[in-house]
N, C-alpha and C positions, 0 to 999 in steps of 0.2 A: 310050495317052494317060493322063496323070496325072489323078487325081480333083481336082475343084475343092475348095478348102478350105471348111470351115464357118466362116462369119463372124458375129460378134455385136458389137454396140456395147454397152459396159458403162460404167456411171457409178459412181464411188466416192461412196457416200452417207454413210458413217460420218463423224462429226465430226472424228476424228483422222487421216483419210486412211489410206493404205496404209503404216502403220508396221510395225515388225518382227513383231509378233504376227499381224496379218492376212496379211502376206506369207508367213509360215511356214505358216499354215493353207492358203493358196492353193497353195503349193509341195507340201504334203502331199497335197492333193487332186489336183493336176495329175500328180503322180508315180504315181498309181493307174492312169493310162491309158497305153497304148502309143503313142498318136499324138504328133505334135509339136504344141506349143501355144505360140504367140507372142502377146505383148501389144504393141500399138503405140500410142505417144503422140507426136503430131507426126511427126517423121521418125526416131524412135528405136524400134527393134524389139528386143524382148528375149525370151528363153526363159522361159516361165512356170514352168519346173521348177527355176529357180535363184533363191534368195532374194537373192543379191547383184545379179543382173540386175534383179530387180523393184524393189529399193531405188533403183536409178539412175533410175527413172521419176519419183521425187518426186511421187507421185500424191496430191494433197491432195483434200479434200472438194470434190465438183463436177467433178473431172477426168473427162473422157471418154476411155476406152481402147477400142481396137479389138482384138478377139481373132480369131485365125485358128488353126484346128485342122485338121491334115492327118493322115490315116491311118485305120486300121481302126476305131477306136472314137471318131472325131472328134465325131460327133453327140452321143454320150453325155457326152463330156468337155465339150463346149460347153454342154450343158444343165446339168450339175453346176456348172460355174464361173459360169454366169449366175445360178443359184440362190444361190450363195455371195455374189455381188455384190449381188443383190436383198435379201439378208438382212444387208447391212452388213458383210460380211467378218468376221462373228463379233463385232463390236463393239457391236451394238445390244442392247436388253434381252432379246430372244429370239433367241439365236444359232441359225442354221440347222443342221440335221443334215448332216454330211458323209457321203455314202454310201460304204460299204465295198465294195470290189470283190474 
């Protein structure tokens, strides 16, 4: 039986939304993990390890995204990505630290 995915609800809080720089930061973080990580907006599901896919979400400030992480390190990935979103995707005065793995 496959493991249930780790799910989190995330909100884009930075004023500029998920533009290229925060998307690149998210991709860099997501690629540090072995698990699969998807972000979902409405009916669109994208791979969080692809900057092109993330940009198709057009996630402006206030956008609610749902994250699903599946695999061996899914819980750690979900925690790290949630922390990145809570810190404004690196666009607020005090950017969050991105943990190295």
